[in-house]
N, C-alpha and C positions, 0 to 999 in steps of 0.2 A: 493456617491453611497452607502456606507455602513452606515446606520443609527446607527448600533451598534458599530462603530469604536470608538466613543468617550466614550461609556460605557465600552468598553474593556480597554481603556486607564485609565479610572477612577479606575477600579478594580485592574489593575496592579500598579497604583500609590499608592494604599492603602496597597499593599503587599510588604513584604521584602523577604520572602522565597517562591519560586514558583516551582511547579512540571510541567514538560512537559511529557505527557503520550502518548505513541503509542499504537496502537491496537495489538492484539495477532498475527497478520500476518504482521509484519513490512516489508515495501517495500521501494523502492527508494524515493518515495514521503514522506512517513511518517518519515523516518530517516532524509532525507535532510531538511524537514520542522522543525523537532525537533531541529536539529543542528543550522539551521538558526535562529530560534526563541530564542534558548539559547544564541546565540551571540548578538542578539538584546537586550535581557533582561540583559545580563551581562554588556553591554555598558550603560544600565540605572541603573547600580549599584545594581542589584537584585541578590540575592543568588539563583542560578538556579540548578535544578536537572533534568536530563533526565531519564525517567523511562520506562522500558519495562517488561512485564510479562514473556517474552520468550527471548532466545538468539537471537542476530542479525544474520541473515543468512550470511554465509561466503561470498557469492557472492556480498554482499554490503560492504565488507571491504575496497573497494577502496575509500569510502567516509570518509575523515579525520574527526575524532570525534566519530566514531562508538564505539570506546573503552571507551568512557566516559559514555555510557549507563549503568545505574544501575538497580538492581532488587528490592532492599529494599527501602522502603519509609523512609525518615528521621523522627526523633521523632516528630518534629514539622514543620509545613508549613502553609502558609496563603492562598494559591491559587493554583489551578491546571488548566492546559490548555491541553485539549485532542485534538490531531491533527490527521486529516485524518481518522476520525471514528465517527459515530453517533449511532452505533449499540451495544447493550448489548451482542450479540453473539460473538463479537470480544474483549470482556473484561472478558471472563470467567475465565481466570487465576486470575484476581484480585478478582472476586466474590468468587471463590472457596477458596482462601487463606485468605479471610476476609478483604482484603485491600480496597475493593470498599466502604465499609461503612465508613472507615476513609476518603477516598477521597471525597465522597459526603457530608460528614458532614461539609466540608469547601466550600467556593465559588469555582465554577468550570465553565470553559468556553469550548465550543466545537467549533473548526474551521475545517470545512470539505467541500468537494465539491462533494460528492457522490450523486447519483440520487435516491437511495433507501430511504424508509421511515425511519426516525430517531426513535429509540426505547430507547435511553437514554433521559429520559424526565425530569431529575432532574436539568439540567444545569441552572445556572443563566443567561447565554447568550449562544445561539446556533446560530452561524453564518455559514450557509450552502449555499454556492454560487455554484449552479450547472452549471453556465455558465463559470466557471474557469476550465482550463485544469488540474490544480493540486492545492492541498492545499497550496503549497509553493507560488503560484501566489496570493492567498488571503492574505497570511502573508505579502508578499511584498507590496501589496496595503495598508494594515493596517499601516505598517511602514511608507509608503510614506505620508499617510493622517495625521499621527501624528508627522511627521518630526523626526522620530527616525533614528538614524544612524545605518547602517548595516555594520559591519566590513567585510573586504575582505573574510575572512574564512566563514563568514555567507552567503555572496553573492554567493560564490562558491557552498555552500551546497544547497542553494535555486535554483540556475541554474540547478544543477545536478538533483534535485527533479523534476523540471518542465520537463526537458528533459526525465526523466525516465517515468513519468506518461503519457506524450504526445507521447511516442515512437519516440523521436527525432523530435517533432513538426509535427507529421504526422496524429494524430488522429483528428476526426471530432470536438472534443471539443477545438482544437487549434484555436485561433482567432487572429486578428490583435493585440488585447490587450496583448495576451500571448507573441507574438513576441516582442512587445514594452517592456514588462516587462523584458524579457531576455536581450534586448539591454541595458536597464537602469542598470541592475545588472552587466553586464560585463564591462561597461565603467567606467574607462579607462584602468583598469589593469588586466583584466581576459581574458585568451585565451581559447576559446572553444576547440581548437585543443589539448591544454594541458590537459584539463579536460577529453576529450575522450581518450587520450593516457593513462591517469592514470587509467581509467576504463578498458581498454584493457589489460594493463600490469597486473593489479590485477586479471583479470579473465583468465589468462593463465591456462591451464589444464594439469595435469599430463597424461602420456600415459595411465595409468590405467583408468582415467576418460574418456579419448577419446574413448577407447575400450568399456567401459560401455555404452557410448552414442550410439555407433553403435548397441549394443544389444538392447537398448531401441527402437531405430528407427525401428528395424526389428519386434518389437512386436506391433507396432501401428495397430489398427484395424479400418477399414474404412467401413462406412455405407452410404446408400442412394447415390450411385454413387459418393463416396468420399466426400460428403457434410459434413459428420460428422466424425471426427477423434478422437479416444479415446485410451488412454494408461493407463495401470494400473501399479503402482509401489508398490512392496511388502515391508513389514516392514523390513525384513533382508536387503534389498537393501537400504532402507532409513537409517538404522542403520549403514551400512558399508560406504556408500558414502557421506552422508550429511555433516559430519565434514569437508570434502574438498569442496564439491560443491552440491548445491541443485539439486537433480535428475530431478525435474520437469522443471527447467530452461534449462536443457540440451536439451530437446526435443521439448519444446512447440513452439518455433518459427518455427522450421522445419515443425511441424504439421500444423501450421496456414498458412504456405506458400505453402502447397501442392496444386497442380492444382485442382480447383473446390471445395476446402474445405472452408466451411462457419463457422463451429464450431470446435474448437480444445479443448479437455477436458482431463485433467490428473487427475486420481483418485489415491490417496495415501492411502494405507491400514495400519492402526495402530492396536496395541493390543486392546482388549476389545471392538471390533466392532466400533472403531472410524474410520471414513473415511472423508478425505477432498477432495474437488474438485477445480481445478484451470481452469478457462475458458477464452479463447480468441476467438474472432470472426472477420470475415472479415469486411471491411468497409461497404459493402452493406448488412450486417446482424447485425444491432445494437441491439442484443437481449441477450447479455451475462448477463446483470443484471436481466432480466426476468427469464432466466433459473436458475440462482443462487437463486433468490427469491423463486422459487418453492421448493427449498430444504432448505429454512431458511437462505440463505445467501444474498449477495448483492454486489454492486460495481458499475462499469461503464457499459455503454452499449456495450463496446468492450472488457472489462477486468473485470472479477468478480470472485467470489469464494464462497464456502460454506463449512461448517463443520458439520458433523453429529456425535454426541457423541454416540448414540446407533443406529447405522445404520442397515438396513436390510442386508441380505447376498448380496454379490457383484452382483450375477446374477439378483436378484430381483431389485436392485438399477439400474443396467444397463438397464433393460427393461423400468423402469420408466423414466430414462434419455432420452432414444431414443424416447419414446412416446411424451414427452414434447418438445424435440428438433425438432421433425418432425412437431409438431403443430405450434411451433413458426416460423419455416422456411416457412411453408405454409402460415402463416399470413403475412410474411414480403416480401418474394421473389416471 
C-alpha cells in the first residue's frame, strides 16, 4: 500500500542518530506516535531523540515516555522524522529559534494523516495518508511492512495515540483497518481497560480545577440556535491553571455535546495579540478543517485548530469566525 515504505526503511538504515519531531501543539497522537516510533527505532539499534519545541501538556502525562521529550537538538544527527504535522505554521518555535535550518539541512521525513495541504515542502519523503485515523496507524503499518519489532511500551503508546485521535474509535476516519491495527497491537499482552484506567487516573482534577471548569461552562456563548458554541479563555487563566490542566480540554467536550451544537470553538488569548483556536465539530458537520484553514490553521474535519500571531481584536475575530462558521454550516447541513 505504501510505495514510500521501502524508501523510509532505506533512509533509516543509513542513519545512526535520528530525531523524532512533534508539532508545536502536541496531542495524544503526536506524542504516542513519537514514543512508538522511538521504541521501534531503538529496537533497530538507532540512537533516538524525541524533540518538541514546547512543553508537553500536562493532560498527556498519562502516556509513559512523555518525560523523555527534549527541547534541544543534539550537536549531530543524521535524520529527522516529523510526525503528525505537514504545516510550517506548527513548527514556528523551531523556525524562530533557528533550529529549522539545522533540521532541514539533513534528510527529513514527514509522516502525517491530516487533510490540510502540506506547507513543509523540503522533506525527502512525505507520507501523508488521509485515510488513516491517526499518524500512529501509519507508523504501525510501516513497521509491519518492514517486519520491524514494536516493543510492548511502543505498542501501548501507538494504541493510545490511535484511540486519542479517533476519540475512542468513534470518528468517521475510523475504518476496519484501524480496528484491526488496534487488535494487532494489543495482542497478546496489552489490556485496553488498563490503558483507559491509566488515562483516567492521571487526569484526576483538583477541587480548584473542577470549580474553574464550572466557571468556564457558565461563560460559553451560543449562537445560531446553539449550533455554534464559543468560549474565550484569558491569559491570566491560562497562566494560572495550565500547569495543572489545559483549560481548553476542561470545557471542549461538554461544548461539543450540547444539544444541537455543530461547532465548538475555544479561543485562548495570549500576550502580544496572539490567539489560538481549538475546534471540534459534530459527526454531521465535518467542517472543522475548513474553518481552521480560513484562519491559517488546519487539521481533521472534526478536530482542528489555528494560531494567529498578530490577531485582530477579539470582537473583530469573533465576527469573522461567526460569518465563516455560518457559511460552512449552510453549505453542509
